[in-house]
C-alpha positions as CSV (number, residue, x, y, z in Angstrom):
1,X,50.4,-84.1,117.2
2,X,52.5,-84.2,120.3
3,X,54.3,-82.1,122.8
4,X,58.0,-81.4,123.6
5,X,58.1,-81.1,127.3
6,X,60.9,-82.1,129.7
7,X,58.4,-83.8,132.0
8,X,55.9,-85.5,129.7
9,X,56.2,-88.2,127.0
10,X,55.3,-87.6,123.4
11,X,52.1,-89.0,121.8
12,X,52.7,-89.2,118.0
13,X,49.8,-89.6,115.6
14,X,48.8,-88.0,112.3
15,X,45.5,-87.3,110.5
16,X,45.6,-86.3,106.9
17,X,42.6,-84.0,106.6
18,X,43.4,-82.9,103.0
19,X,43.7,-86.5,101.7
20,X,46.6,-85.3,99.5
21,X,49.6,-85.9,101.7
22,X,51.7,-89.0,101.3
23,X,54.2,-88.6,104.1
24,X,54.5,-86.4,107.2
25,X,57.5,-86.0,109.6
26,X,57.3,-85.6,113.4
27,X,58.6,-83.1,114.5
28,X,57.8,-80.9,111.5
29,X,60.9,-78.7,112.0
30,X,64.2,-80.4,112.3
31,X,64.7,-83.5,114.5
32,X,63.5,-84.0,118.0
33,X,64.4,-85.3,121.4
34,X,61.8,-88.1,121.4
35,X,62.0,-89.6,124.9
36,X,62.1,-93.1,126.0
37,X,58.6,-94.5,126.2
38,X,57.0,-92.2,123.7
39,X,53.9,-93.6,122.1
40,X,53.2,-93.7,118.3
41,X,49.8,-94.5,117.0
42,X,49.7,-96.0,113.5
43,X,46.3,-96.4,111.8
44,X,45.2,-99.1,109.3
45,X,45.9,-96.9,106.3
46,X,49.3,-95.8,107.6
47,X,52.8,-97.0,108.2
48,X,55.4,-95.5,110.7
49,X,59.1,-95.3,110.2
50,X,61.3,-94.5,113.3
51,X,64.7,-92.8,112.8
52,X,67.2,-92.6,115.7
53,X,70.6,-91.0,115.6
54,X,70.2,-90.6,111.8
55,X,69.4,-94.2,111.1
56,X,66.1,-96.0,110.3
57,X,65.4,-98.3,113.3
58,X,62.1,-99.9,112.5
59,X,59.0,-99.8,110.3
60,X,55.8,-100.0,112.3
61,X,52.5,-101.4,111.1
62,X,49.0,-100.4,112.4
63,X,48.7,-100.2,116.2
64,X,50.2,-98.5,119.3
65,X,54.0,-98.7,119.6
66,X,56.4,-97.6,122.3
67,X,59.5,-95.9,121.1
68,X,62.8,-96.6,123.0
69,X,65.5,-94.0,123.1
70,X,68.2,-92.9,125.6
71,X,66.4,-89.6,126.1
72,X,65.2,-90.0,129.7
73,X,62.8,-87.2,130.9
74,X,64.7,-84.5,132.9
75,X,68.0,-86.4,132.5
76,X,68.2,-85.6,128.8
77,X,68.5,-81.9,129.7
78,X,71.3,-82.6,132.0
79,X,73.1,-84.7,129.4
80,X,72.5,-81.9,126.9
81,X,74.4,-79.2,128.9
82,X,77.4,-79.2,126.6
83,X,75.1,-78.7,123.6
84,X,73.0,-75.8,125.0
85,X,70.6,-78.1,126.8
86,X,69.9,-79.9,123.5
87,X,70.3,-83.7,123.6
88,X,72.6,-85.1,120.9
89,X,70.4,-88.2,120.7
90,X,68.1,-87.0,118.0
91,X,65.1,-88.9,116.7
92,X,62.2,-88.4,114.3
93,X,59.4,-90.4,112.9
94,X,57.6,-90.5,109.5
95,X,54.0,-91.5,109.1
96,X,53.2,-92.6,105.5
97,X,49.8,-92.7,104.0
98,X,49.4,-96.3,102.5
99,X,46.0,-95.8,101.0
100,X,45.4,-96.0,97.2
101,X,45.8,-92.6,95.6
102,X,43.3,-92.8,92.7
103,X,42.4,-90.6,89.7
104,X,45.9,-89.1,89.2
105,X,46.3,-87.5,85.8
106,X,49.1,-87.9,83.2
107,X,49.4,-86.5,79.7
108,X,51.7,-85.1,77.1
109,X,52.5,-81.4,77.4
110,X,53.6,-81.1,73.8
111,X,52.5,-83.1,70.7
112,X,54.8,-86.0,69.9
113,X,55.6,-86.9,66.3
114,X,54.8,-90.4,65.1
115,X,54.8,-92.1,61.7
116,X,51.3,-93.3,60.7
117,X,51.0,-96.1,58.1
118,X,48.1,-94.3,56.3
119,X,48.4,-90.6,57.3
120,X,52.1,-90.3,57.3
121,X,54.0,-88.2,59.9
122,X,51.5,-86.8,62.5
123,X,51.7,-85.3,65.9
124,X,49.7,-86.8,68.7
125,X,48.7,-85.9,72.3
126,X,47.8,-88.6,74.9
127,X,45.9,-88.3,78.2
128,X,45.0,-90.8,80.9
129,X,44.9,-91.5,84.7
130,X,46.6,-93.9,87.1
131,X,46.4,-95.2,90.7
132,X,49.4,-95.6,93.0
133,X,50.1,-96.9,96.5
134,X,53.1,-96.9,98.9
135,X,54.1,-100.6,99.4
136,X,57.6,-100.1,100.8
137,X,57.6,-97.2,103.2
138,X,61.3,-97.1,104.1
139,X,62.4,-97.3,100.5
140,X,59.9,-94.5,99.7
141,X,61.3,-92.2,102.4
142,X,64.9,-92.8,101.5
143,X,64.4,-92.5,97.7
144,X,61.9,-89.6,97.3
145,X,61.0,-87.9,100.6
146,X,64.5,-87.6,102.2
147,X,64.4,-85.1,105.1
148,X,61.3,-83.1,103.9
149,X,58.8,-82.3,106.5
150,X,55.9,-83.4,104.2
151,X,55.5,-84.9,100.8
152,X,52.3,-84.3,98.8
153,X,50.6,-86.4,96.1
154,X,50.8,-83.4,93.8
155,X,54.6,-83.4,93.9
156,X,54.6,-87.2,93.4
157,X,52.2,-87.0,90.4
158,X,54.2,-84.3,88.7
159,X,57.3,-86.6,88.6
160,X,55.6,-89.9,87.9
161,X,53.5,-88.3,85.1
162,X,56.7,-87.5,83.2
163,X,57.9,-91.1,83.7
164,X,54.7,-92.4,82.2
165,X,54.8,-90.1,79.2
166,X,58.4,-91.1,78.5
167,X,57.5,-94.8,78.5
168,X,54.3,-94.2,76.6
169,X,56.2,-92.5,73.7
170,X,58.5,-95.5,73.4
171,X,55.6,-97.9,73.6
172,X,53.5,-96.1,71.0
173,X,56.4,-95.9,68.6
174,X,56.9,-99.6,68.8
175,X,53.3,-100.7,68.5
176,X,51.3,-98.1,66.5
177,X,50.4,-98.8,62.9
178,X,47.7,-96.2,62.1
179,X,45.7,-93.7,64.2
180,X,42.5,-95.1,62.7
181,X,42.9,-98.4,64.7
182,X,43.8,-96.8,68.1
183,X,40.4,-96.8,69.9
184,X,40.3,-100.7,69.8
185,X,43.8,-100.9,71.3
186,X,43.4,-98.8,74.5
187,X,42.9,-101.7,76.9
188,X,45.7,-103.7,75.4
189,X,48.1,-100.8,75.4
190,X,47.2,-99.8,79.0
191,X,48.1,-103.3,80.2
192,X,51.3,-103.3,78.3
193,X,52.4,-99.9,79.5
194,X,51.5,-100.7,83.1
195,X,53.8,-103.8,82.9
196,X,56.6,-101.7,81.5
197,X,56.3,-99.1,84.3
198,X,56.1,-101.7,87.1
199,X,59.9,-101.7,87.7
200,X,60.1,-97.9,87.4
201,X,57.6,-97.5,90.3
202,X,58.9,-100.4,92.3
203,X,62.4,-98.8,92.8
204,X,60.6,-96.0,94.7
205,X,58.7,-98.3,96.9
206,X,55.4,-97.6,94.9
207,X,52.9,-99.9,93.3
208,X,51.2,-98.9,90.0
209,X,47.8,-100.4,90.7
210,X,46.0,-99.3,87.5
211,X,46.8,-97.2,84.4
212,X,44.3,-96.1,81.8
213,X,44.6,-94.4,78.4
214,X,41.7,-92.1,78.0
215,X,42.5,-90.6,74.6
216,X,45.1,-90.3,71.9
217,X,44.2,-87.3,69.7
218,X,45.8,-85.7,66.7
219,X,45.9,-82.0,65.9
220,X,42.6,-80.4,64.6
221,X,43.7,-80.4,61.0
222,X,44.5,-84.2,61.1
223,X,41.1,-84.8,62.8
224,X,39.4,-82.9,60.0
225,X,41.1,-85.1,57.4
226,X,39.8,-88.2,59.2
227,X,36.3,-86.8,59.3
228,X,36.4,-86.0,55.6
229,X,37.5,-89.6,54.8
230,X,34.6,-90.9,56.9
231,X,32.1,-88.8,55.0
232,X,33.6,-90.0,51.6
233,X,33.1,-93.7,52.7
234,X,29.5,-92.9,53.5
235,X,28.9,-91.4,50.1
236,X,30.4,-94.4,48.4
237,X,27.8,-96.7,50.1
238,X,24.9,-94.3,49.6
239,X,23.6,-96.1,46.6
240,X,23.4,-99.4,48.5
241,X,21.8,-97.6,51.4
242,X,19.0,-96.1,49.2
243,X,18.3,-99.4,47.6
244,X,18.0,-101.0,51.1
245,X,15.6,-98.3,52.3
246,X,13.5,-98.7,49.1
247,X,13.3,-102.5,49.6
248,X,12.3,-102.1,53.2
249,X,9.5,-99.6,52.3
250,X,8.1,-102.0,49.6
251,X,8.2,-104.8,52.1
252,X,6.2,-102.8,54.6
253,X,3.7,-102.0,51.8
254,X,3.2,-105.6,51.0
255,X,2.6,-106.4,54.7
256,X,0.1,-103.6,55.3
257,X,-2.3,-102.9,52.4
258,X,-3.8,-99.9,54.3
259,X,-0.6,-97.9,53.8
260,X,0.4,-99.0,50.3
261,X,0.3,-95.5,48.9
262,X,2.4,-94.1,51.7
263,X,4.9,-96.9,51.7
264,X,5.2,-96.8,47.9
265,X,5.6,-93.1,48.0
266,X,8.4,-93.4,50.5
267,X,10.0,-96.2,48.5
268,X,9.9,-94.1,45.3
269,X,11.3,-91.1,47.2
270,X,14.2,-93.2,48.5
271,X,14.9,-94.7,45.1
272,X,14.9,-91.4,43.2
273,X,18.5,-90.4,44.1
274,X,19.8,-93.8,43.1
275,X,17.8,-94.0,39.9
276,X,18.9,-90.5,38.9
277,X,22.5,-91.3,39.5
278,X,22.2,-94.5,37.5
279,X,20.5,-92.7,34.6
280,X,23.2,-90.0,34.5
281,X,25.9,-92.6,34.5
282,X,24.2,-94.5,31.7
283,X,23.8,-91.2,29.7
284,X,27.5,-90.5,30.2
285,X,28.6,-93.9,29.1
286,X,26.4,-93.9,25.9
287,X,27.0,-90.2,24.9
288,X,28.5,-89.9,21.5
289,X,28.0,-93.5,20.5
290,X,26.0,-94.1,17.2
291,X,22.7,-95.8,17.4
292,X,22.6,-99.4,16.2
293,X,19.6,-101.1,14.6
294,X,18.4,-104.3,16.2
295,X,20.3,-107.3,14.8
296,X,18.6,-110.0,12.9
297,X,19.3,-113.7,13.7
298,X,19.1,-116.9,11.7
299,X,16.0,-119.0,12.8
300,X,18.1,-122.1,12.6
301,X,21.4,-121.3,14.5
302,X,20.6,-117.9,15.9
303,X,23.7,-116.3,14.4
304,X,23.4,-112.6,13.3
305,X,22.5,-112.0,9.6
306,X,22.0,-109.0,7.4
307,X,18.6,-107.7,6.2
308,X,19.4,-108.5,2.5
309,X,21.0,-111.9,3.1
310,X,19.3,-114.9,1.4
311,X,21.3,-117.6,3.1
312,X,22.8,-117.9,6.6
313,X,26.6,-117.5,6.4
314,X,27.1,-119.7,9.6
315,X,24.9,-122.8,8.8
316,X,23.8,-122.3,5.2
317,X,20.2,-122.1,6.1
318,X,18.0,-120.5,3.4
319,X,16.2,-117.6,4.8
320,X,12.4,-117.2,4.3
321,X,12.8,-113.7,2.8
322,X,12.5,-113.3,-1.0
323,X,10.6,-110.1,-1.6
324,X,10.3,-106.6,-0.4
325,X,7.3,-104.4,0.5
326,X,6.5,-102.1,-2.4
327,X,5.8,-99.2,0.0
328,X,8.6,-99.3,2.6
329,X,11.1,-101.9,1.2
330,X,10.8,-104.1,4.3
331,X,11.7,-107.8,3.6
332,X,8.6,-110.0,3.5
333,X,8.5,-113.8,4.0
334,X,6.3,-116.3,2.3
335,X,2.6,-116.4,3.5
336,X,2.7,-112.8,4.6
337,X,-0.5,-110.9,3.8
338,X,0.5,-107.5,5.3
339,X,3.9,-105.8,5.6
340,X,4.9,-106.0,9.3
341,X,6.6,-102.6,9.0
342,X,4.0,-100.3,7.4
343,X,0.9,-102.6,7.1
344,X,0.7,-102.3,3.3
345,X,-1.2,-105.3,1.8
346,X,1.0,-107.7,-0.1
347,X,0.5,-107.0,-3.8
348,X,0.0,-109.6,-6.6
349,X,3.7,-109.6,-7.2
350,X,4.3,-111.0,-3.8
351,X,1.7,-113.8,-3.9
352,X,2.7,-117.3,-3.1
353,X,2.6,-120.4,-5.2
354,X,3.1,-124.1,-4.5
355,X,6.2,-126.0,-5.5
356,X,5.4,-128.6,-8.2
357,X,7.6,-131.1,-6.5
358,X,6.8,-130.9,-2.7
359,X,3.6,-128.7,-2.9
360,X,5.0,-126.3,-0.2
361,X,4.3,-122.6,-0.4
362,X,6.9,-120.2,-1.9
363,X,6.9,-116.6,-3.0
364,X,5.6,-116.1,-6.6
365,X,9.0,-114.6,-7.5
366,X,11.0,-117.6,-6.2
367,X,13.2,-119.4,-8.7
368,X,13.8,-122.4,-6.5
369,X,11.7,-124.0,-3.8
370,X,12.9,-123.1,-0.3
371,X,11.8,-126.5,1.0
372,X,13.2,-129.0,-1.5
373,X,15.4,-126.9,-3.8
374,X,13.4,-127.9,-6.9
375,X,13.4,-125.3,-9.7
376,X,10.1,-123.5,-9.8
377,X,8.3,-123.5,-13.2
378,X,7.9,-120.2,-14.9
């Protein structure tokens, strides 16, 4: 990196071969007697900070820079005789890596308790990644590096990760309603959390370029409860699903006559679970209920009537039933030749006769005409 010789000037430059070092000091041990005219090479992805007599003198950008001190070759040794040939004009430089350090990890070490609107009090873990960059080299040196010979990104990530988790816990407590809605909010929360962390990083001379939330996960037992609820929702909609599949199979059968049997078979197969479920439900609903005979209705107003009624109680309509079958007792209307219940021929007692007034047919046993109300002759 350079040489400390009484005759030659220093050439200061730094290559970060590991890619994991943020800052490096020259010289690495203590301060140095950097001589007047020493050269410092700063590359495009670096920044240089020059300290002289314990104070920051200048921040250098990319390029070759000449350092000016009072340490003149050979003379500095003479000046340092009272200090055991060590010049009191001490100097050092820091080279800072200003590239973007990407894919840095953050996450909760222990589960954090939150109140879920649907699941109650649950414990959550969160994981993600972030990218940082040194934007103010001098502030970064004075606030974090200090007098360390080097400062790695691992040391930086360990501290910043804890800052992110602290802010994330507050942000999650303010914005979370239920764990079931979290996956759709990752992008929005990442942006909100990054904005909240901006000032925290800025006071160290750092820029938080990107922050991502990769996952927010509950403990295994809570995850199992969520999976069970999902399965239950699928079972609730299973009947609709089966009906849809059956309809699709029948539609394919109508479009392709060559596979009618196959399609119908698939349709019936898909319909069977739903049909069995509906049949069982119907059986449960009707179990224990007495059977009811089909109701009779008035031909005039369609209101229900009894089998033995002669007149409709709703409209007063006279019913066309005046006799019963001699075999089964079924009511028989006028003009009937065979009993509609058992097929027995209508006997002589049930023959019809004409009304003397209106000549309309009535049962032989009728006392009054059902058409005009005239009394029938004996």
